[in-house]
N, CA, C and O atoms as a printed pandas DataFrame, in Angstrom:
     atom_number atom_name residue_name chain_id  residue_number  x_coord  y_coord  z_coord
0              1         N          MET        A               1    0.607   -1.147    0.031
1              2        CA          MET        A               1   -0.127   -0.080    0.057
2              3         C          MET        A               1    1.016    1.395   -0.008
3              4         O          MET        A               1    2.224    1.469    0.219
4              5         N          ASN        A               2    0.344    2.094   -0.282
5              6        CA          ASN        A               2    1.064    3.472   -0.396
6              7         C          ASN        A               2    1.598    4.123    1.058
7              8         O          ASN        A               2    0.802    4.286    1.983
8              9         N          HIS        A               3    2.846    4.435    1.162
9             10        CA          HIS        A               3    3.550    5.077    2.279
10            11         C          HIS        A               3    2.350    5.873    3.067
11            12         O          HIS        A               3    2.048    5.388    4.157
12            13         N          ASP        A               4    1.669    6.980    2.661
13            14        CA          ASP        A               4    0.962    7.509    3.177
14            15         C          ASP        A               4   -0.398    7.067    3.972
15            16         O          ASP        A               4   -0.871    7.450    5.042
16            17         N          LEU        A               5   -0.838    6.086    2.990
17            18        CA          LEU        A               5   -1.901    5.352    3.421
18            19         C          LEU        A               5   -1.483    4.083    4.646
19            20         O          LEU        A               5   -2.222    3.560    5.480
20            21         N          ASP        A               6   -0.470    3.921    4.457
21            22        CA          ASP        A               6    0.199    3.165    5.647
22            23         C          ASP        A               6    0.292    3.526    6.942
23            24         O          ASP        A               6    0.096    2.894    7.980
24            25         N          THR        A               7    0.652    4.743    6.708
25            26        CA          THR        A               7    0.941    5.754    8.064
26            27         C          THR        A               7   -0.305    6.089    8.861
27            28         O          THR        A               7   -0.561    6.129   10.064
28            29         N          LEU        A               8   -1.163    6.375    7.454
29            30        CA          LEU        A               8   -2.707    6.707    8.088
30            31         C          LEU        A               8   -3.118    5.327    8.805
31            32         O          LEU        A               8   -3.273    5.153   10.013
32            33         N          THR        A               9   -3.228    4.587    7.988
33            34        CA          THR        A               9   -3.600    3.220    8.961
34            35         C          THR        A               9   -2.993    2.999   10.164
35            36         O          THR        A               9   -3.791    2.675   11.043
36            37         N          GLN        A              10   -2.103    3.052   10.424
37            38        CA          GLN        A              10   -1.351    2.954   11.958
38            39         C          GLN        A              10   -1.785    4.090   12.684
39            40         O          GLN        A              10   -2.089    3.832   13.849
40            41         N          GLN        A              11   -1.902    5.272   12.336
41            42        CA          GLN        A              11   -2.653    6.314   13.010
42            43         C          GLN        A              11   -3.934    6.058   13.709
43            44         O          GLN        A              11   -4.261    6.425   14.837
44            45         N          LEU        A              12   -4.644    5.318   12.787
45            46        CA          LEU        A              12   -6.068    4.844   13.132
46            47         C          LEU        A              12   -5.711    3.559   14.101
47            48         O          LEU        A              12   -6.205    3.674   15.223
48            49         N          ARG        A              13   -5.303    2.917   13.984
49            50        CA          ARG        A              13   -4.820    1.490   14.735
50            51         C          ARG        A              13   -4.566    2.203   16.159
51            52         O          ARG        A              13   -5.365    2.049   17.083
52            53         N          ASP        A              14   -3.652    2.825   16.253
53            54        CA          ASP        A              14   -3.356    3.664   17.464
54            55         C          ASP        A              14   -4.680    4.289   18.027
55            56         O          ASP        A              14   -5.235    3.990   19.085
56            57         N          PHE        A              15   -5.024    5.110   17.208
57            58        CA          PHE        A              15   -6.190    5.651   17.916
58            59         C          PHE        A              15   -7.203    5.078   18.505
59            60         O          PHE        A              15   -7.757    5.461   19.536
60            61         N          ALA        A              16   -7.525    3.907   17.689
61            62        CA          ALA        A              16   -8.534    2.934   18.262
62            63         C          ALA        A              16   -8.341    2.036   19.565
63            64         O          ALA        A              16   -9.139    1.719   20.448
64            65         N          LYS        A              17   -6.770    1.690   19.336
65            66        CA          LYS        A              17   -6.079    0.868   20.570
66            67         C          LYS        A              17   -6.076    1.737   21.875
67            68         O          LYS        A              17   -6.228    1.283   23.009
68            69         N          ALA        A              18   -5.872    3.109   21.535
69            70        CA          ALA        A              18   -5.665    3.854   23.025
70            71         C          ALA        A              18   -7.125    3.990   23.435
71            72         O          ALA        A              18   -7.233    4.276   24.627
72            73         N          ARG        A              19   -8.215    3.872   22.818
73            74        CA          ARG        A              19   -9.710    3.952   23.251
74            75         C          ARG        A              19  -10.300    2.307   23.591
75            76         O          ARG        A              19  -11.414    2.017   24.025
76            77         N          ASP        A              20   -9.611    1.735   23.378
77            78        CA          ASP        A              20  -10.032    0.233   23.464
78            79         C          ASP        A              20  -11.165   -0.166   22.558
79            80         O          ASP        A              20  -11.953   -1.071   22.835
80            81         N          TRP        A              21  -11.207    0.588   21.413
81            82        CA          TRP        A              21  -12.357    0.203   20.434
82            83         C          TRP        A              21  -11.988   -0.682   19.518
83            84         O          TRP        A              21  -12.810   -0.712   18.602
84            85         N          GLY        A              22  -11.022   -1.482   19.359
85            86        CA          GLY        A              22  -11.092   -2.885   18.525
86            87         C          GLY        A              22  -12.077   -3.709   18.469
87            88         O          GLY        A              22  -12.485   -4.310   17.475
88            89         N          GLN        A              23  -12.573   -3.755   19.817
89            90        CA          GLN        A              23  -13.927   -4.680   20.174
90            91         C          GLN        A              23  -14.962   -4.384   19.518
91            92         O          GLN        A              23  -15.788   -5.263   19.272
92            93         N          PHE        A              24  -15.156   -2.982   19.062
93            94        CA          PHE        A              24  -16.275   -2.716   18.343
94            95         C          PHE        A              24  -15.915   -2.410   16.850
95            96         O          PHE        A              24  -16.864   -1.904   16.251
96            97         N          HIS        A              25  -14.974   -2.558   16.222
97            98        CA          HIS        A              25  -14.700   -2.654   14.709
98            99         C          HIS        A              25  -14.464   -3.783   14.107
99           100         O          HIS        A              25  -13.480   -4.032   13.410
100          101         N          SER        A              26  -15.619   -4.701   14.434
101          102        CA          SER        A              26  -15.984   -5.544   13.148
102          103         C          SER        A              26  -15.989   -5.044   11.839
103          104         O          SER        A              26  -16.181   -3.856   11.576
104          105         N          PRO        A              27  -15.774   -5.960   10.979
105          106        CA          PRO        A              27  -16.144   -5.468    9.463
106          107         C          PRO        A              27  -17.542   -5.186    9.546
107          108         O          PRO        A              27  -17.844   -4.076    9.110
108          109         N          LYS        A              28  -18.590   -5.970   10.040
109          110        CA          LYS        A              28  -19.857   -5.537    9.716
110          111         C          LYS        A              28  -20.126   -4.173   10.641
111          112         O          LYS        A              28  -21.035   -3.479   10.184
112          113         N          ASN        A              29  -19.616   -3.754   11.636
113          114        CA          ASN        A              29  -19.756   -2.298   12.371
114          115         C          ASN        A              29  -18.942   -1.490   11.515
115          116         O          ASN        A              29  -19.335   -0.323   11.483
116          117         N          LEU        A              30  -18.020   -1.709   10.870
117          118        CA          LEU        A              30  -17.557   -0.911   10.253
118          119         C          LEU        A              30  -17.868   -0.199    8.989
119          120         O          LEU        A              30  -17.596    0.954    8.653
120          121         N          ALA        A              31  -18.669   -1.396    8.195
121          122        CA          ALA        A              31  -19.385   -0.995    7.148
122          123         C          ALA        A              31  -20.693   -0.466    7.393
123          124         O          ALA        A              31  -21.249    0.252    6.561
124          125         N          SER        A              32  -21.229   -0.783    8.510
125          126        CA          SER        A              32  -22.625   -0.043    8.713
126          127         C          SER        A              32  -22.008    1.491    9.328
127          128         O          SER        A              32  -22.711    2.446    8.996
128          129         N          ALA        A              33  -20.994    1.776   10.034
129          130        CA          ALA        A              33  -20.765    3.196   10.280
130          131         C          ALA        A              33  -20.411    3.589    8.824
131          132         O          ALA        A              33  -21.039    4.573    8.435
132          133         N          LEU        A              34  -19.732    3.163    8.121
133          134        CA          LEU        A              34  -19.151    3.719    6.721
134          135         C          LEU        A              34  -20.493    4.218    5.981
135          136         O          LEU        A              34  -20.533    5.351    5.501
136          137         N          THR        A              35  -21.368    3.514    5.919
137          138        CA          THR        A              35  -22.633    3.566    5.276
138          139         C          THR        A              35  -23.658    4.942    5.866
139          140         O          THR        A              35  -24.401    5.581    5.121
140          141         N          VAL        A              36  -23.516    5.168    7.161
141          142        CA          VAL        A              36  -23.871    6.349    8.139
142          143         C          VAL        A              36  -23.173    7.305    7.418
143          144         O          VAL        A              36  -23.741    7.952    6.538
144          145         N          GLU        A              37  -21.796    7.494    7.744
145          146        CA          GLU        A              37  -21.115    8.602    7.227
146          147         C          GLU        A              37  -21.307    9.057    5.783
147          148         O          GLU        A              37  -21.247   10.225    5.399
148          149         N          ALA        A              38  -21.568    7.878    4.962
149          150        CA          ALA        A              38  -21.910    8.437    3.496
150          151         C          ALA        A              38  -23.255    8.734    3.265
151          152         O          ALA        A              38  -23.457    9.156    2.126
152          153         N          ALA        A              39  -24.330    8.639    4.050
153          154        CA          ALA        A              39  -25.281    9.118    4.247
154          155         C          ALA        A              39  -25.296   10.604    4.825
155          156         O          ALA        A              39  -26.139   11.358    4.338
156          157         N          GLU        A              40  -24.550   11.042    5.695
157          158        CA          GLU        A              40  -24.087   12.315    6.104
158          159         C          GLU        A              40  -23.536   13.190    5.122
159          160         O          GLU        A              40  -23.945   14.350    5.078
160          161         N          LEU        A              41  -22.551   12.737    4.226
161          162        CA          LEU        A              41  -21.943   13.331    3.189
162          163         C          LEU        A              41  -23.289   13.747    2.282
163          164         O          LEU        A              41  -23.641   14.875    1.937
164          165         N          LEU        A              42  -23.910   12.481    2.017
165          166        CA          LEU        A              42  -25.147   13.041    1.013
166          167         C          LEU        A              42  -26.146   14.086    1.248
167          168         O          LEU        A              42  -26.694   14.795    0.405
168          169         N          GLU        A              43  -26.334   14.075    2.783
169          170        CA          GLU        A              43  -27.138   14.855    3.246
170          171         C          GLU        A              43  -26.962   16.376    2.945
171          172         O          GLU        A              43  -27.920   17.136    2.798
172          173         N          HIS        A              44  -25.500   16.796    2.856
173          174        CA          HIS        A              44  -24.954   18.232    2.414
174          175         C          HIS        A              44  -25.496   18.516    0.951
175          176         O          HIS        A              44  -25.783   19.695    0.747
176          177         N          PHE        A              45  -25.672   17.700   -0.023
177          178        CA          PHE        A              45  -26.303   17.797   -1.178
178          179         C          PHE        A              45  -27.546   17.483   -1.550
179          180         O          PHE        A              45  -27.960   17.381   -2.705
180          181         N          GLN        A              46  -28.252   17.300   -0.357
181          182        CA          GLN        A              46  -29.669   16.775   -0.783
182          183         C          GLN        A              46  -30.685   17.718   -1.257
183          184         O          GLN        A              46  -31.651   17.203   -1.819
184          185         N          TRP        A              47  -30.664   19.009   -1.144
185          186        CA          TRP        A              47  -31.691   19.858   -1.950
186          187         C          TRP        A              47  -30.944   20.948   -2.685
187          188         O          TRP        A              47  -31.448   22.057   -2.864
188          189         N          MET        A              48  -29.559   20.571   -3.171
189          190        CA          MET        A              48  -28.974   21.347   -3.898
190          191         C          MET        A              48  -29.242   21.133   -5.592
191          192         O          MET        A              48  -29.496   19.974   -5.921
192          193         N          THR        A              49  -29.212   21.944   -6.449
193          194        CA          THR        A              49  -29.230   22.042   -7.677
194          195         C          THR        A              49  -28.022   21.361   -8.006
195          196         O          THR        A              49  -27.187   21.208   -7.114
196          197         N          GLU        A              50  -27.755   20.832   -9.408
197          198        CA          GLU        A              50  -26.508   20.508  -10.071
198          199         C          GLU        A              50  -25.614   21.707   -9.828
199          200         O          GLU        A              50  -24.582   21.580   -9.168
200          201         N          ASP        A              51  -25.937   22.724  -10.280
201          202        CA          ASP        A              51  -24.983   23.825  -10.187
202          203         C          ASP        A              51  -24.495   24.299   -8.967
203          204         O          ASP        A              51  -23.313   24.610   -8.820
204          205         N          GLN        A              52  -25.461   24.383   -7.949
205          206        CA          GLN        A              52  -24.965   24.511   -6.496
206          207         C          GLN        A              52  -24.159   23.596   -5.929
207          208         O          GLN        A              52  -23.277   24.024   -5.184
208          209         N          SER        A              53  -24.267   22.249   -6.133
209          210        CA          SER        A              53  -23.415   21.219   -5.688
210          211         C          SER        A              53  -21.798   21.380   -6.442
211          212         O          SER        A              53  -20.818   20.813   -5.959
212          213         N          ARG        A              54  -21.746   21.994   -7.327
213          214        CA          ARG        A              54  -20.503   22.399   -8.128
214          215         C          ARG        A              54  -19.841   23.840   -7.587
215          216         O          ARG        A              54  -18.671   24.161   -7.797
216          217         N          HIS        A              55  -20.698   24.548   -6.939
217          218        CA          HIS        A              55  -20.230   25.692   -6.616
218          219         C          HIS        A              55  -20.423   25.960   -4.986
219          220         O          HIS        A              55  -21.354   26.655   -4.579
220          221         N          LEU        A              56  -19.391   25.304   -4.032
221          222        CA          LEU        A              56  -19.920   25.297   -2.743
222          223         C          LEU        A              56  -19.094   26.539   -1.941
223          224         O          LEU        A              56  -17.904   26.816   -2.089
224          225         N          SER        A              57  -19.997   27.158   -1.112
225          226        CA          SER        A              57  -19.283   27.974   -0.258
226          227         C          SER        A              57  -18.100   27.324    0.713
227          228         O          SER        A              57  -18.223   26.208    1.217
228          229         N          GLU        A              58  -17.078   28.069    0.882
229          230        CA          GLU        A              58  -15.842   27.694    1.916
230          231         C          GLU        A              58  -16.601   27.059    3.279
231          232         O          GLU        A              58  -16.054   26.086    3.797
232          233         N          VAL        A              59  -17.648   27.493    3.784
233          234        CA          VAL        A              59  -17.971   26.753    4.854
234          235         C          VAL        A              59  -18.616   25.512    4.642
235          236         O          VAL        A              59  -18.474   24.586    5.440
236          237         N          LYS        A              60  -19.286   25.429    3.665
237          238        CA          LYS        A              60  -20.125   24.016    3.075
238          239         C          LYS        A              60  -18.877   23.042    2.742
239          240         O          LYS        A              60  -18.780   21.917    3.231
240          241         N          ARG        A              61  -17.840   23.661    1.761
241          242        CA          ARG        A              61  -16.559   22.708    1.652
242          243         C          ARG        A              61  -16.007   22.108    2.797
243          244         O          ARG        A              61  -15.693   20.917    2.776
244          245         N          GLY        A              62  -15.820   22.975    4.028
245          246        CA          GLY        A              62  -15.309   22.616    5.162
246          247         C          GLY        A              62  -16.005   21.305    5.549
247          248         O          GLY        A              62  -15.405   20.243    5.710
248          249         N          GLU        A              63  -17.212   21.463    5.672
249          250        CA          GLU        A              63  -18.357   20.696    6.169
250          251         C          GLU        A              63  -18.210   19.106    5.497
251          252         O          GLU        A              63  -18.200   18.043    6.119
252          253         N          ILE        A              64  -18.109   19.305    4.139
253          254        CA          ILE        A              64  -18.469   18.160    3.500
254          255         C          ILE        A              64  -16.867   17.609    3.541
255          256         O          ILE        A              64  -16.880   16.379    3.594
256          257         N          SER        A              65  -15.623   18.105    3.532
257          258        CA          SER        A              65  -14.534   17.726    3.782
258          259         C          SER        A              65  -14.436   16.661    5.049
259          260         O          SER        A              65  -13.784   15.620    5.134
260          261         N          ALA        A              66  -15.278   17.268    5.957
261          262        CA          ALA        A              66  -15.109   16.468    7.364
262          263         C          ALA        A              66  -15.667   14.984    7.047
263          264         O          ALA        A              66  -15.153   13.952    7.480
264          265         N          GLU        A              67  -16.758   15.052    6.252
265          266        CA          GLU        A              67  -17.853   13.879    6.135
266          267         C          GLU        A              67  -17.007   12.917    5.322
267          268         O          GLU        A              67  -16.980   11.702    5.519
268          269         N          VAL        A              68  -16.204   13.671    4.240
269          270        CA          VAL        A              68  -15.440   12.805    3.067
270          271         C          VAL        A              68  -14.395   12.044    4.015
271          272         O          VAL        A              68  -14.315   10.820    3.920
272          273         N          ALA        A              69  -13.511   12.811    5.016
273          274        CA          ALA        A              69  -12.802   12.011    5.807
274          275         C          ALA        A              69  -13.129   11.062    6.626
275          276         O          ALA        A              69  -12.359   10.185    7.015
276          277         N          ASP        A              70  -14.564   11.212    7.006
277          278        CA          ASP        A              70  -15.040   10.267    7.883
278          279         C          ASP        A              70  -15.249    8.767    6.853
279          280         O          ASP        A              70  -14.845    7.675    7.253
280          281         N          VAL        A              71  -15.793    8.911    5.783
281          282        CA          VAL        A              71  -16.065    7.892    4.862
282          283         C          VAL        A              71  -14.635    7.177    4.424
283          284         O          VAL        A              71  -14.501    5.978    4.177
284          285         N          PHE        A              72  -13.550    8.235    4.381
285          286        CA          PHE        A              72  -12.445    7.498    3.950
286          287         C          PHE        A              72  -11.721    6.799    5.073
287          288         O          PHE        A              72  -11.051    5.783    4.884
288          289         N          LEU        A              73  -11.870    7.352    6.200
289          290        CA          LEU        A              73  -11.489    6.472    7.350
290          291         C          LEU        A              73  -11.879    5.473    7.776
291          292         O          LEU        A              73  -11.130    4.677    8.342
292          293         N          TYR        A              74  -13.245    5.260    7.595
293          294        CA          TYR        A              74  -14.115    3.952    8.006
294          295         C          TYR        A              74  -13.356    2.949    6.719
295          296         O          TYR        A              74  -12.781    1.901    7.014
296          297         N          ILE        A              75  -13.446    3.385    5.467
297          298        CA          ILE        A              75  -12.757    2.557    4.654
298          299         C          ILE        A              75  -11.627    2.119    4.678
299          300         O          ILE        A              75  -11.418    0.977    4.268
300          301         N          LEU        A              76  -10.578    2.933    5.178
301          302        CA          LEU        A              76   -9.275    2.437    5.366
302          303         C          LEU        A              76   -9.345    1.365    6.546
303          304         O          LEU        A              76   -8.757    0.286    6.468
304          305         N          GLN        A              77  -10.056    1.720    7.564
305          306        CA          GLN        A              77  -10.140    0.745    8.946
306          307         C          GLN        A              77  -10.901   -0.433    8.563
307          308         O          GLN        A              77  -10.756   -1.420    9.284
308          309         N          LEU        A              78  -11.782   -0.528    7.441
309          310        CA          LEU        A              78  -12.499   -1.709    6.871
310          311         C          LEU        A              78  -11.273   -2.658    6.257
311          312         O          LEU        A              78  -10.965   -3.759    6.712
312          313         N          CYS        A              79  -10.622   -1.974    5.090
313          314        CA          CYS        A              79   -9.879   -2.924    4.534
314          315         C          CYS        A              79   -8.618   -3.393    5.308
315          316         O          CYS        A              79   -8.042   -4.457    5.083
316          317         N          ASP        A              80   -8.206   -2.370    6.360
317          318        CA          ASP        A              80   -7.187   -3.033    7.719
318          319         C          ASP        A              80   -7.761   -4.148    8.099
319          320         O          ASP        A              80   -7.265   -5.248    7.851
320          321         N          GLY        A              81   -8.687   -4.011    8.637
321          322        CA          GLY        A              81   -9.216   -5.280    9.186
322          323         C          GLY        A              81   -9.520   -6.384    8.237
323          324         O          GLY        A              81   -9.495   -7.484    8.790
324          325         N          LEU        A              82   -9.792   -6.409    7.005
325          326        CA          LEU        A              82   -9.897   -7.560    6.293
326          327         C          LEU        A              82   -8.672   -7.856    5.296
327          328         O          LEU        A              82   -8.631   -8.735    4.436
328          329         N          GLY        A              83   -7.837   -7.060    5.568
329          330        CA          GLY        A              83   -6.578   -7.411    4.767
330          331         C          GLY        A              83   -6.696   -7.002    3.297
331          332         O          GLY        A              83   -6.032   -7.601    2.452
332          333         N          ILE        A              84   -7.412   -6.132    3.006
333          334        CA          ILE        A              84   -7.309   -5.386    1.664
334          335         C          ILE        A              84   -6.686   -4.497    1.433
335          336         O          ILE        A              84   -6.908   -3.458    2.055
336          337         N          ASP        A              85   -5.706   -4.546    0.497
337          338        CA          ASP        A              85   -4.746   -3.330   -0.170
338          339         C          ASP        A              85   -5.751   -2.285   -0.804
339          340         O          ASP        A              85   -6.234   -2.665   -1.871
340          341         N          LEU        A              86   -6.111   -1.192   -0.411
341          342        CA          LEU        A              86   -7.261   -0.431   -0.826
342          343         C          LEU        A              86   -6.413    0.081   -2.480
343          344         O          LEU        A              86   -7.056    0.270   -3.513
344          345         N          VAL        A              87   -5.095    0.203   -2.388
345          346        CA          VAL        A              87   -4.945    0.629   -3.802
346          347         C          VAL        A              87   -4.998   -0.252   -4.669
347          348         O          VAL        A              87   -5.572   -0.025   -5.734
348          349         N          GLU        A              88   -4.408   -1.460   -4.402
349          350        CA          GLU        A              88   -4.511   -2.478   -5.266
350          351         C          GLU        A              88   -6.142   -2.836   -5.755
351          352         O          GLU        A              88   -6.550   -3.174   -6.866
352          353         N          ALA        A              89   -6.799   -2.650   -4.632
353          354        CA          ALA        A              89   -8.210   -3.090   -4.861
354          355         C          ALA        A              89   -8.745   -2.133   -6.042
355          356         O          ALA        A              89   -9.391   -2.535   -7.010
356          357         N          ALA        A              90   -8.351   -0.745   -5.789
357          358        CA          ALA        A              90   -8.903    0.459   -6.814
358          359         C          ALA        A              90   -8.401    0.364   -8.194
359          360         O          ALA        A              90   -9.060    0.673   -9.187
360          361         N          ARG        A              91   -7.243   -0.063   -8.196
361          362        CA          ARG        A              91   -6.569   -0.432   -9.650
362          363         C          ARG        A              91   -7.246   -1.667  -10.103
363          364         O          ARG        A              91   -7.465   -1.653  -11.314
364          365         N          THR        A              92   -7.583   -2.576   -9.575
365          366        CA          THR        A              92   -8.181   -3.715  -10.112
366          367         C          THR        A              92   -9.442   -3.508  -10.723
367          368         O          THR        A              92   -9.880   -3.972  -11.776
368          369         N          LYS        A              93  -10.141   -2.470   -9.610
369          370        CA          LYS        A              93  -11.539   -2.042  -10.447
370          371         C          LYS        A              93  -11.600   -1.128  -11.551
371          372         O          LYS        A              93  -12.488   -1.124  -12.403
372          373         N          ILE        A              94  -10.642   -0.373  -11.500
373          374        CA          ILE        A              94  -10.548    0.806  -12.579
374          375         C          ILE        A              94  -10.292    0.060  -13.904
375          376         O          ILE        A              94  -10.794    0.480  -14.946
376          377         N          ALA        A              95   -9.437   -1.158  -13.873
377          378        CA          ALA        A              95   -8.934   -2.017  -14.944
378          379         C          ALA        A              95  -10.431   -2.957  -15.290
379          380         O          ALA        A              95  -10.599   -3.405  -16.424
380          381         N          SER        A              96  -11.108   -3.107  -14.567
381          382        CA          SER        A              96  -12.478   -3.950  -14.631
382          383         C          SER        A              96  -13.571   -3.163  -15.094
383          384         O          SER        A              96  -14.498   -3.640  -15.749
384          385         N          ASN        A              97  -13.452   -1.635  -14.673
385          386        CA          ASN        A              97  -14.536   -0.651  -15.117
386          387         C          ASN        A              97  -14.046   -0.644  -16.728
387          388         O          ASN        A              97  -14.828   -0.977  -17.618
388          389         N          ALA        A              98  -12.871   -0.290  -16.960
389          390        CA          ALA        A              98  -12.515   -0.075  -18.470
390          391         C          ALA        A              98  -12.873   -1.157  -19.463
391          392         O          ALA        A              98  -13.243   -0.981  -20.624
392          393         N          ALA        A              99  -12.688   -2.437  -18.755
393          394        CA          ALA        A              99  -13.148   -3.571  -20.005
394          395         C          ALA        A              99  -14.621   -3.489  -20.119
395          396         O          ALA        A              99  -15.210   -3.713  -21.177
396          397         N          LYS        A             100  -15.304   -3.113  -18.830
397          398        CA          LYS        A             100  -16.842   -3.149  -19.019
398          399         C          LYS        A             100  -17.674   -1.834  -19.814
399          400         O          LYS        A             100  -18.777   -1.848  -20.361
400          401         N          TYR        A             101  -16.682   -0.700  -19.647
401          402        CA          TYR        A             101  -16.966    0.608  -20.329
402          403         C          TYR        A             101  -16.192    1.010  -21.193
403          404         O          TYR        A             101  -15.623    2.064  -20.909
404          405         N          PRO        A             102  -15.860    0.383  -22.530
405          406        CA          PRO        A             102  -14.678    0.862  -23.464
406          407         C          PRO        A             102  -15.178    2.276  -24.114
407          408         O          PRO        A             102  -16.348    2.545  -24.389
408          409         N          VAL        A             103  -14.232    2.982  -24.269
409          410        CA          VAL        A             103  -14.410    4.380  -24.321
410          411         C          VAL        A             103  -15.517    4.672  -25.652
411          412         O          VAL        A             103  -16.374    5.555  -25.692
412          413         N          GLU        A             104  -15.170    3.520  -26.836
413          414        CA          GLU        A             104  -16.128    3.671  -27.808
414          415         C          GLU        A             104  -17.643    3.489  -27.722
415          416         O          GLU        A             104  -18.428    3.900  -28.576
416          417         N          LEU        A             105  -17.976    2.838  -26.618
417          418        CA          LEU        A             105  -19.441    2.953  -26.258
418          419         C          LEU        A             105  -19.844    3.604  -25.039
419          420         O          LEU        A             105  -21.027    3.881  -24.841
420          421         N          ALA        A             106  -18.829    3.895  -24.116
421          422        CA          ALA        A             106  -19.355    4.480  -23.145
422          423         C          ALA        A             106  -19.150    6.494  -23.135
423          424         O          ALA        A             106  -19.782    7.320  -22.476
424          425         N          ARG        A             107  -18.181    6.673  -24.006
425          426        CA          ARG        A             107  -18.080    8.184  -24.052
426          427         C          ARG        A             107  -19.570    8.853  -24.172
427          428         O          ARG        A             107  -20.411    8.604  -25.036
428          429         N          GLY        A             108  -19.673    9.761  -23.088
429          430        CA          GLY        A             108  -20.907   10.865  -23.340
430          431         C          GLY        A             108  -22.112   10.155  -22.995
431          432         O          GLY        A             108  -23.125   10.849  -23.089
432          433         N          ASN        A             109  -22.312    8.790  -22.567
433          434        CA          ASN        A             109  -23.500    8.551  -22.053
434          435         C          ASN        A             109  -23.423    7.752  -20.534
435          436         O          ASN        A             109  -22.493    7.088  -20.076
436          437         N          SER        A             110  -24.668    8.049  -19.973
437          438        CA          SER        A             110  -24.649    7.399  -18.759
438          439         C          SER        A             110  -25.363    6.137  -18.637
439          440         O          SER        A             110  -26.022    5.908  -17.622
440          441         N          LYS        A             111  -25.275    5.200  -19.708
441          442        CA          LYS        A             111  -25.848    3.626  -19.440
442          443         C          LYS        A             111  -24.921    2.815  -18.833
443          444         O          LYS        A             111  -23.696    2.856  -18.956
444          445         N          LYS        A             112  -25.681    1.976  -18.082
445          446        CA          LYS        A             112  -24.805    0.859  -17.433
446          447         C          LYS        A             112  -24.305    0.029  -18.751
447          448         O          LYS        A             112  -24.809    0.048  -19.874
448          449         N          TYR        A             113  -23.211   -0.675  -18.308
449          450        CA          TYR        A             113  -22.541   -1.448  -19.104
450          451         C          TYR        A             113  -23.442   -2.667  -19.950
451          452         O          TYR        A             113  -23.105   -3.187  -21.014
452          453         N          SER        A             114  -24.275   -2.862  -19.415
453          454        CA          SER        A             114  -25.192   -4.091  -19.526
454          455         C          SER        A             114  -26.505   -3.482  -20.484
455          456         O          SER        A             114  -27.439   -4.232  -20.765
456          457         N          GLU        A             115  -26.479   -2.197  -20.904
457          458        CA          GLU        A             115  -27.320   -1.707  -21.767
458          459         C          GLU        A             115  -26.772   -1.155  -23.018
459          460         O          GLU        A             115  -27.531   -0.637  -23.838
460          461         N          PHE        A             116  -25.578   -1.228  -23.204
461          462        CA          PHE        A             116  -24.929   -0.748  -24.384
462          463         C          PHE        A             116  -25.097   -1.976  -25.395
463          464         O          PHE        A             116  -24.642   -1.902  -26.537
């Protein structure tokens, strides 16, 4: 994994260990917490127009940044607990998506690969 991600993962381990939270960090609980945090992220955009979502105030951007961090940290903890290399999983998924969504079919449309 990337050095920065390794360092951040270790910080998360140390943070949880100091608080004796490992007992609560089962994959199920981390996935549940991730879903809650993703919903909190979505809540910031709930009633915005497309244009508003692209032009955020600095205050709103800061609030969203905190929610993005929560989502990211739970993903790191989940991957750590399950022994998943997040960077490698992402690379594999990009390659898979490239095969499912070839440029000549996917460019400029939002159809699912099964609808091409």
